VOGU-3710 file (C-alpha; in Angstrom, 3 decimals, decimal comma):
1> mydliiigtg> -10,081/-31,930/11,838  -7,973/-28,760/12,172  -9,040/-25,995/14,535  -8,471/-23,489/11,728  -7,700/-23,511/8,009  -6,140/-20,301/6,651  -6,423/-19,777/2,886  -3,722/-17,336/1,752  -0,452/-16,227/3,386  -0,335/-12,519/2,613
11> pggyeailta> -0,354/-9,957/5,457  -3,754/-11,129/6,668  -2,980/-14,828/6,479  0,484/-14,306/7,969  -0,904/-12,446/10,977  -3,626/-15,068/11,351  -0,906/-17,744/11,468  1,106/-15,922/14,148  -1,951/-15,204/16,289  -3,376/-18,711/15,939
21> lrknlniavv> -0,074/-20,300/16,937  0,102/-18,099/20,014  -3,391/-19,302/20,906  -2,197/-22,921/20,518  -4,603/-23,712/17,704  -4,019/-26,677/15,411  -3,888/-24,965/12,023  -3,389/-25,729/8,341  -2,334/-23,256/5,662  -3,321/-23,238/1,996
31> ekdklggncl> -1,215/-21,218/-0,475  -1,400/-21,418/-4,263  1,818/-19,488/-4,907  4,673/-18,127/-2,807  4,452/-17,711/0,935  3,934/-14,069/1,864  1,359/-13,367/-0,800  1,256/-10,340/-3,041  2,516/-7,846/-0,461  5,808/-9,587/0,237
41> nraciptkyl> 6,536/-10,881/-3,253  5,102/-8,339/-5,696  3,876/-5,187/-3,981  4,572/-3,532/-0,615  8,041/-4,896/0,079  9,656/-4,945/-3,394  8,343/-1,468/-4,204  9,790/-0,066/-0,990  13,113/-1,810/-1,700  13,388/-0,296/-5,175
51> rsgayqiekl> 12,050/3,044/-3,970  14,837/3,126/-1,378  17,295/2,697/-4,240  15,726/5,510/-6,244  15,775/7,726/-3,167  19,503/7,039/-2,681  20,181/7,898/-6,327  18,609/11,304/-5,774  20,529/11,681/-2,530  23,844/11,231/-4,364
61> sklkdygidi> 23,415/14,604/-6,069  23,315/16,293/-2,642  26,439/14,708/-1,199  28,705/17,486/-2,462  27,149/19,680/0,245  28,711/17,306/2,788  32,082/17,655/1,088  31,714/14,274/-0,619  32,655/14,474/-4,276  31,622/11,370/-6,185
71> kdfsldytka> 33,218/11,681/-9,600  31,175/9,037/-11,336  28,648/6,302/-10,677  26,591/3,930/-12,765  23,089/2,513/-12,445  22,386/-1,185/-12,751  18,671/-1,834/-12,405  19,123/-5,557/-12,989  21,434/-5,729/-9,961  18,858/-3,850/-7,878
81> fesknssisf> 16,167/-6,260/-9,070  18,266/-9,298/-8,156  19,127/-7,894/-4,721  15,452/-7,156/-4,144  14,690/-10,795/-4,895  17,372/-11,944/-2,442  15,938/-9,816/0,359  12,419/-11,065/-0,304  13,630/-14,672/-0,449  15,157/-14,256/3,009
91> lrnslaqllk> 11,860/-13,007/4,431  9,866/-15,712/2,653  12,223/-18,441/3,853  11,945/-17,109/7,403  8,192/-17,652/7,252  8,703/-21,139/5,817  11,108/-22,007/8,651  8,625/-20,767/11,244  5,874/-22,958/9,811  8,241/-25,917/9,659
101> skkvpvykgv> 9,423/-25,439/13,239  5,813/-25,330/14,444  4,893/-28,351/12,288  2,206/-26,397/10,438  1,210/-28,171/7,212  1,264/-25,986/4,097  -0,978/-27,289/1,353  0,239/-26,084/-2,037  -2,572/-25,299/-4,432  -5,771/-23,320/-4,955
111> gkivdknkvq> -8,120/-23,544/-2,001  -11,846/-23,866/-2,632  -14,416/-24,158/0,148  -16,726/-27,060/-0,721  -18,458/-27,414/2,638  -18,625/-25,171/5,687  -15,892/-27,324/7,237  -14,069/-28,552/4,123  -11,502/-27,001/1,801  -10,533/-28,643/-1,460
121> ivkedsttei> -6,966/-28,042/-2,625  -6,491/-28,137/-6,380  -2,807/-28,806/-6,984  -0,629/-27,844/-9,953  -0,936/-31,332/-11,433  -4,761/-30,987/-11,214  -5,058/-33,577/-8,462  -7,184/-32,621/-5,477  -7,172/-33,128/-1,738  -9,759/-32,222/0,876
131> iegkniiiat> -8,953/-31,063/4,390  -11,356/-30,308/7,237  -11,422/-27,519/9,785  -13,691/-26,239/12,526  -13,087/-22,678/11,295  -11,851/-21,175/8,032  -10,302/-17,789/7,277  -10,369/-16,516/3,696  -7,336/-14,273/3,129  -6,772/-14,633/-0,613
141> gsvpasvgnl> -6,123/-10,935/-1,263  -6,636/-9,168/-4,562  -5,443/-9,219/-8,162  -4,686/-6,414/-10,656  -7,638/-4,989/-12,569  -7,586/-4,205/-16,289  -9,275/-1,351/-18,129  -10,837/-0,853/-21,548  -8,966/-2,462/-24,427  -5,761/-2,785/-22,430
151> vpdgnyiitt> -5,449/-6,493/-21,693  -2,177/-7,577/-20,038  -0,026/-9,896/-22,151  2,953/-10,073/-19,807  5,243/-8,524/-22,432  4,128/-5,225/-23,917  1,178/-4,583/-21,620  2,103/-5,498/-18,077  0,677/-5,414/-14,571  2,353/-4,435/-11,327
161> vdymerlstl> 2,883/-8,154/-10,716  4,800/-8,442/-14,006  6,861/-5,358/-13,158  7,841/-6,450/-9,676  8,309/-10,160/-10,274  9,558/-10,555/-13,862  10,813/-7,247/-15,294  14,493/-7,574/-14,439  15,591/-5,180/-17,216  14,180/-1,674/-17,128
171> pksmlvvggg> 12,588/-0,513/-20,408  13,828/2,681/-22,014  10,320/4,120/-21,957  7,008/3,264/-20,326  3,451/4,535/-20,147  1,917/4,190/-16,695  -1,874/3,991/-16,927  -3,253/5,167/-13,608  -2,028/7,885/-11,268  -2,963/6,208/-8,009
181> vagceigyia> -0,603/4,833/-5,382  0,983/2,083/-7,498  1,359/4,328/-10,539  3,004/7,109/-8,531  5,332/4,725/-6,707  6,493/2,671/-9,692  6,540/5,669/-12,031  8,986/7,416/-9,707  11,199/4,343/-9,337  11,378/3,767/-13,094
191> kiygcdvylt> 12,135/7,415/-13,855  14,954/7,742/-11,355  16,541/4,499/-12,580  16,604/5,915/-16,122  13,304/5,092/-17,840  11,342/7,785/-19,713  7,983/7,768/-17,939  4,616/8,979/-19,194  1,582/8,802/-16,913  -2,119/9,039/-17,754
201> elqdrllpsn> -4,854/9,503/-15,186  -8,610/9,542/-15,819  -9,214/12,047/-13,024  -7,846/15,597/-12,802  -4,982/14,940/-10,372  -2,474/12,477/-9,006  -3,645/10,215/-6,178  -7,340/10,911/-6,821  -8,875/9,926/-3,493  -10,643/11,851/-0,755
211> iisqeiskyl> -8,053/10,375/1,614  -5,385/12,412/-0,204  -5,758/16,194/-0,162  -5,503/18,333/-3,283  -2,529/20,016/-1,601  -0,607/16,731/-1,547  -1,468/15,976/-5,174  -0,209/19,375/-6,345  2,976/19,079/-4,272  3,796/15,680/-5,773
221> lrkfksigik> 2,970/16,859/-9,291  5,538/19,673/-9,002  8,158/17,086/-8,087  7,159/14,823/-10,981  7,525/17,727/-13,391  10,944/18,612/-11,961  12,296/15,098/-12,570  10,754/14,827/-16,022  7,718/12,568/-15,634  5,202/13,601/-18,299
231> tyfqttvesy> 1,654/13,558/-16,917  -1,704/13,606/-18,721  -4,891/14,166/-16,732  -8,474/13,384/-17,757  -6,833/11,305/-20,466  -7,214/7,680/-21,540  -5,584/5,357/-24,055  -7,696/5,578/-27,190  -5,788/2,970/-29,192  -2,388/1,362/-29,511
241> qikdnsidvk> -0,363/-0,545/-32,066  2,569/-2,857/-31,388  5,336/-2,731/-33,977  9,116/-3,015/-34,098  9,325/-4,073/-30,421  7,574/-0,932/-29,205  4,073/0,477/-28,887  2,549/3,488/-30,618  -0,076/4,806/-28,223  -2,781/7,278/-29,223
251> lsngevinve> -4,130/9,169/-26,238  -7,640/10,584/-25,979  -6,188/14,117/-26,214  -4,921/13,280/-29,711  -1,256/12,989/-28,780  0,720/9,937/-29,942  3,620/8,585/-27,889  5,947/5,651/-28,465  6,955/3,438/-25,520  8,413/-0,004/-24,909
261> killtvgrkp> 5,923/-0,980/-22,193  2,467/-0,053/-20,930  2,074/-0,580/-17,182  -1,477/-0,941/-15,875  -1,967/0,484/-12,378  -5,719/1,014/-12,424  -6,503/-0,653/-9,143  -7,157/-4,126/-7,831  -10,140/-6,409/-7,457  -10,861/-9,051/-4,797
271> ntldidtigi> -9,455/-12,492/-5,488  -12,686/-14,334/-4,784  -13,498/-15,955/-8,118  -14,246/-19,659/-7,558  -13,397/-19,375/-3,853  -16,289/-21,684/-2,943  -19,136/-23,900/-4,072  -21,391/-23,339/-1,060  -22,784/-19,877/-1,763  -20,628/-17,553/0,298
281> ekdskgfika> -22,285/-14,209/-0,319  -20,496/-11,536/-2,355  -21,432/-8,099/-3,642  -21,569/-7,006/-7,273  -17,822/-6,256/-7,310  -16,832/-9,650/-5,936  -16,157/-8,548/-2,353  -17,202/-11,115/0,233  -19,976/-9,836/2,455  -18,748/-9,962/6,032
291> neylqtnyen> -20,637/-8,908/9,135  -19,310/-6,665/11,890  -17,392/-9,623/13,339  -15,801/-10,491/9,947  -17,974/-13,576/9,555  -19,434/-14,565/6,200  -22,953/-15,956/5,912  -21,398/-19,073/7,479  -20,563/-18,199/11,088  -17,421/-20,378/11,192
301> iyaigdvins> -16,009/-18,923/7,953  -14,299/-15,537/8,270  -12,993/-13,174/5,580  -10,228/-10,593/6,012  -8,124/-8,212/3,934  -8,684/-7,312/0,307  -11,468/-9,863/-0,160  -13,842/-7,703/1,911  -14,779/-4,096/1,272  -12,435/-2,510/3,803
311> pmlahvagye> -9,340/-0,386/3,041  -7,068/-2,392/0,714  -3,996/-2,064/2,914  -1,651/-4,738/4,214  -1,792/-3,488/7,789  -5,597/-3,482/7,711  -5,557/-7,157/6,729  -3,249/-7,913/9,649  -5,462/-5,937/12,016  -8,540/-7,825/10,818
321> akialhnits> -6,739/-11,145/11,267  -6,242/-10,463/14,972  -9,908/-9,577/15,372  -11,008/-12,693/13,484  -8,841/-14,884/15,727  -10,253/-13,215/18,810  -13,780/-13,877/17,590  -12,976/-17,503/16,765  -11,581/-18,164/20,241  -13,752/-15,945/22,437
331> kekespnydl> -17,448/-15,704/23,271  -17,154/-11,913/23,490  -16,971/-10,664/19,899  -15,043/-7,610/18,660  -15,532/-5,428/15,576  -12,857/-3,613/13,574  -12,659/0,175/13,837  -11,205/1,863/10,767  -11,222/5,454/12,077  -7,465/5,546/12,672
341> vpwaifsaye> -6,013/3,633/9,750  -2,676/5,214/8,742  -1,912/5,613/5,052  1,587/5,916/3,630  2,765/6,291/0,047  6,388/5,974/-1,086  6,795/7,970/-4,280  9,002/10,974/-5,016  8,167/11,890/-1,418  7,051/9,824/1,516
351> ighiglneel> 3,435/10,768/2,108  1,520/9,949/5,280  -2,085/10,548/6,284  -4,188/9,758/9,342  -7,728/10,676/10,367  -9,620/13,538/8,759  -8,643/16,095/6,150  -10,783/18,954/4,867  -12,692/16,852/2,339  -13,364/13,994/4,746
361> akdkgvelit> -14,347/16,447/7,489  -16,816/18,172/5,176  -18,477/14,829/4,465  -18,843/14,266/8,224  -20,016/17,810/8,956  -16,934/18,628/11,053  -15,544/22,169/10,882  -11,762/22,372/10,978  -8,907/24,720/11,622  -5,436/23,734/10,495
371> gyytyrfnek> -1,825/24,214/11,473  1,064/24,040/9,016  4,846/23,888/9,099  7,402/23,258/6,413  10,384/20,925/6,598  12,482/23,787/5,261  12,703/25,376/8,718  13,242/22,138/10,650  16,859/21,824/11,769  16,987/18,017/11,443
381> avdelepdgy> 15,602/18,178/7,906  18,194/20,826/7,059  20,967/18,673/8,557  19,863/15,732/6,409  19,445/17,857/3,258  15,738/17,011/3,236  14,042/20,443/3,132  11,162/19,383/0,857  7,994/18,569/2,730  5,453/19,817/5,226
391> vrlyfekdsk> 3,105/18,827/8,022  -0,520/19,930/8,106  -2,463/19,175/11,271  -6,253/19,237/11,374  -8,107/20,312/14,541  -11,819/20,459/15,309  -12,583/24,188/15,268  -14,265/24,660/18,628  -12,537/22,120/20,847  -9,183/22,360/19,051
401> iivgadvvgs> -8,819/18,590/19,437  -6,576/17,044/16,779  -8,536/14,887/14,317  -6,142/14,312/11,408  -2,871/15,062/9,681  -1,017/15,069/6,385  2,749/14,607/6,339  4,829/14,948/3,172  8,580/14,400/3,307  11,313/12,329/4,886
411> gaselihtis> 10,049/10,034/7,650  6,370/10,704/6,937  5,457/7,042/7,348  6,956/7,062/10,856  5,756/10,486/12,004  2,161/9,526/11,257  2,144/7,042/14,150  2,940/9,712/16,731  0,052/11,768/15,402  -2,192/8,703/15,492
421> tfikekytak> -1,520/8,421/19,222  -2,380/12,110/19,711  -5,675/11,598/17,876  -6,544/8,461/19,822  -5,867/10,259/23,122  -7,840/13,331/21,936  -4,995/15,783/22,389  -5,801/19,454/22,028  -3,589/21,757/20,003  -2,011/22,967/23,262
431> qvhhfiyfhp> -1,186/19,425/24,320  0,354/18,659/20,930  2,322/21,888/21,093  3,565/21,482/24,681  4,589/17,861/24,288  8,367/17,752/24,835  10,066/16,719/21,602  13,736/15,879/21,287  15,784/18,567/19,521  16,780/18,309/16,773
441> slteilayas> 14,225/15,857/15,403  11,736/15,688/12,585  9,001/15,019/15,143  9,331/18,491/16,638  7,747/19,796/13,422  4,514/18,875/15,225  5,201/21,505/17,886  5,531/24,171/15,209  2,639/22,916/13,085  0,378/23,325/16,146
451> ydvavgklf> 1,826/26,672/17,251  -0,694/28,996/15,573  -3,718/27,038/16,771  -2,401/26,450/20,306  -0,921/29,877/21,074  -1,770/32,340/18,318  -0,496/33,421/14,940  2,869/35,125/14,676  2,077/36,817/11,369
//
């Protein structure tokens, strides 16, 4: 009888492992595929690796301003793909070595809960094994969703999993269906590495979410146009025909394009199909119903990450894992608080968001005033030839307490954490402005973005 069985080793399962080991629990791990889950092997980490490459390709064109004249260079996407795999293998093997050193058993196969204390492992050869645990954490993540008549075949119509794990040769042309985070990240990578990219989005903008402001969407769209990504909004795939190793695609606007691949990036759905035989409650979309303490309708079975209806973000899964472990080992229960979840997107720009923006504030009945500053006038950004970008800070109108921020540009995913601290500590605009920032630094943009609200407008 284990103290805890963890099903899934993505960000949630991984954090659950680390926390459980620190609490000296006797644990078992169930994983049907590669250690590290989707995030490490097919999503967060490989996309950031390849995005870093695309970013460096763009940077090469600026090096002449440093007096560096590169006469010629070539692009080898297959080499980048292989190096990405090597880096991920190192991280995956590090996790395997940790588990081995701590003598944690890893059961290879699909985990199915068949009793409130029993998990059946269905192995690749179809044999089964049952293990028992006092507590169980479900951390099986999510899987790509499909849309309409576009059914992935792993060849012509592919998912993000296919792209990141198996597409070692970049196609000459590709239609990206979906202008959300994955579509904007992979579309940028593919374009910069030399693929002709078309992108369709059902809504009227890129990154169609109330988390992302219209201002950000328009800023990114200008960049996409400048690098040659062709975008179609309020447009769907009406029909397609595969012939001569390519695909003729008829769009709902009547236009016909020819591409080698169609990439589906229309979102993800919880990986909860056949997770149990004991009636763990789920909603109509397949999300496991968890209470405020992350317990299912069985008090010793917890669910974290993409399987519950919380933000589908790796760091949220890790955060929930820590709370679940606390609740398993303590009489005093804790609940997750999602008010200060940072968001970051790595596309043609780094994009960061925290807290409220104008749309979210309107929904909550909060009146805002905002401060703004462009990277173009930040000395560090100028030094690094990174003038594209801006910071917009959101303050509650009367108190002038900071409640949110958007950051677009170099280092956005790091800057957002400083702002998160300001929000948590309820800094006023004056406190944000008078904070002593190192000069020159990107972070001192915050002093200038708060200037008008804290002191008064210059113009």
